C-alpha positions, 0 to 999 in steps of 0.5 A: 838388762835382758830377759835372760839375765832377769831370771836367776835361779841360782845363788851361791853365797857365803853365810854366817850367823852371829857369835854369841857374846861373852859372858861377864866376870865381875863383882859388885863394887860400890861405896856401900859394898866394897866386896859384893857377890858376882855380878857379871851378866850374860853375853847376847845371842848372836844374829840369826840368818832367816829365810822368808817366803815372799810370793811377790818374788819370782826370781833370785835376781835380788840376791845377785850381789848378796855374796857375803851374808854376816849377821851380827855378833851379840853384845858381851854382858856387863856388870850389875847383871846386865845381859848383853844385846842380841845380834840383829837378825838378817831376814832374807826374803826368797821366792816360794819354791827356794831351797837352800843347801850346804854346798860342801855336804849337798844337804837341802837344809831349808825349803821354803813353800808358803808366803810368810813362812820364816825358818831360821836357816843359821842359828846365832851362837848362844851367849855365854853366861856370866860369873853371876851363874856360877855362885855356890855356897863353896864357891861364892866368888867364882872367877869364871864366865862363859865365852859365847858360842860361835855362829855356823858359817859356809858356802851355801847355795840357793835354788829356786824351783819353780812352783806350778801346777803343770809343767810343758815338757818337750824338745826344742820347737815343739810349740810350747811357748805358743800353747802357753801364750794362747791358753795363758796371758804370758808372753813368752819369746817364740822363735823357730830355733831351739832353745828360745825359751831359756828361762821358765814362763809362768801363766795362769790358765783360766778355767770355768766358773772363775777357776784357774791353774798355773801352767809353766813352759820350761826350757826345752829338753834335748837327749842328755840333759840329765847329764848336763847337755843342753840347758841340762839340770837347769831345766830339769829341776824346774820340773820336780815340783809339777804335779802333771807333766804335759808332754808336747809332741809336734805332729811333724815329728818323725817318731812320736813314741820315740820322741815321748820315750826320750824325754820320759828317759831324760826325766827318769835319769834325773829322778826316777820319782818324776815317773810317779807324776800324772802324764798327758800327751798333747800332739801339737800342730795337729791342724795339719793332720787328716782323721787317717793320720791322726789314728795312725799317730794315736796307734804309736803312742804309749798306752795308758796315758791320755793323749789329745790332738791340739793346735794353738793356731786354729784353737783346736782342742784347747777347751778339751786340753784344759778340761783334761788337765783340770780333772787330773789336777783335781782328781781324788789322791 
């Protein structure tokens, strides 16, 4: 299976929690008791569908063929006040950053952010009460019991939004994959054509004193991504969780400021809250620049956003870049 197919960040499934068991209608009858009172037991609860965070997973690949998720129904109650057995719960392990939505309403139902976090996604139906619950001084032989509650069902979507501290934003060929391969242990595919990076690549950046932070090279953005062109929303949803966005603009760009504005506008069109994040600009491939050209480019760049000149080939400016990223990630709120 290719690397592209190994990364699954969207799954559509039909899910149904278990129905509750029927409460029993029964009266005690044995050789000593010909006309005993009601002893119908309650039905068991239907099985829940539970999502559980698992930090060892980084994709929804294992759920690829998990098209129908049907939890077990609760058992019916029986005589002697015996409660039916609860339906078996289904636990689905998902990577951190998974969001579960109802397909029809689009509403987010569950968000998994921590390892071991368990959330009941679809609750199983309650078991019905047996007739022993309905005996009163005036009605000592109740003939009715409750049916179990139905489970919850519907088409659901699971989406993965990559959890990383820093997101690399830039047009195809801006040098994002090269930078990631130099400052982390990640080994992204690198080539000189658009959309080389078809899946988010994560890497840990080793910093001073054994500290580290996570950086993600995300699929290249092009003008119109917010409307779904190029890789569109599949790319943009992964940026939502990054607290710092590192804009990579190549030194040989025709218009550095325009390139930044296009990228910034795509994020704004997709979700205006993206503009609340910390921005840093790195001008890549700057080993080809002299001081005069750097000064000219710096004047083009927007004011108020930190910028650095770096080269992944010569390692120029990479230590300074790590310092700025670390300080920005750890600045007081």
